[in-house]
C-alpha positions as CSV (number, residue, x, y, z in Angstrom):
1,M,18.4,121.0,68.6
2,N,20.7,118.3,66.6
3,H,18.6,119.4,63.3
4,L,18.3,115.5,62.9
5,V,14.4,115.5,63.5
6,K,11.5,118.1,63.1
7,R,9.3,118.7,65.9
8,T,5.8,120.6,65.5
9,V,3.3,121.1,68.1
10,C,0.0,121.6,66.5
11,N,-3.0,123.7,68.3
12,T,-5.2,120.7,69.2
13,K,-7.0,119.6,72.4
14,P,-5.0,117.8,73.7
15,V,-1.7,118.9,72.3
16,T,-0.8,116.6,69.6
17,V,3.2,116.4,68.9
18,E,4.3,115.8,65.5
19,Y,8.0,114.3,64.7
20,E,9.6,114.4,61.2
21,L,12.9,113.7,59.8
22,T,15.0,116.2,58.1
23,A,17.3,116.0,55.1
24,L,19.8,115.5,57.2
25,G,18.1,113.0,59.0
26,G,17.0,111.2,56.1
27,S,20.7,111.3,55.0
28,F,21.3,109.0,57.9
29,N,18.9,105.7,56.6
30,E,21.4,104.6,54.2
31,I,23.7,104.3,57.5
32,I,20.9,102.4,59.4
33,E,20.2,100.1,56.5
34,A,24.0,98.7,55.8
35,M,23.6,98.2,59.7
36,A,20.8,96.5,59.5
37,K,22.5,94.5,56.1
38,W,25.3,93.8,58.6
39,G,23.3,93.0,61.4
40,I,21.5,90.2,59.9
41,Q,24.4,88.8,58.4
42,Y,26.3,88.4,61.4
43,R,23.1,86.3,63.0
44,Q,23.0,83.6,60.3
45,S,26.8,83.6,60.6
46,V,26.6,82.9,64.3
47,F,22.8,80.8,64.6
48,S,23.7,78.8,61.5
49,K,26.2,76.7,63.1
């Protein structure tokens, strides 16, 4: 629905569902990496005192 993740239902028994990022979803990686870097720096500044 949001075009960030592609969902594929495989014809197996039991049914298997696979998920993968779309190109649009993959473009979000840069933001996630920046947030992770900020989080590490934040923890270091708070817990190093």
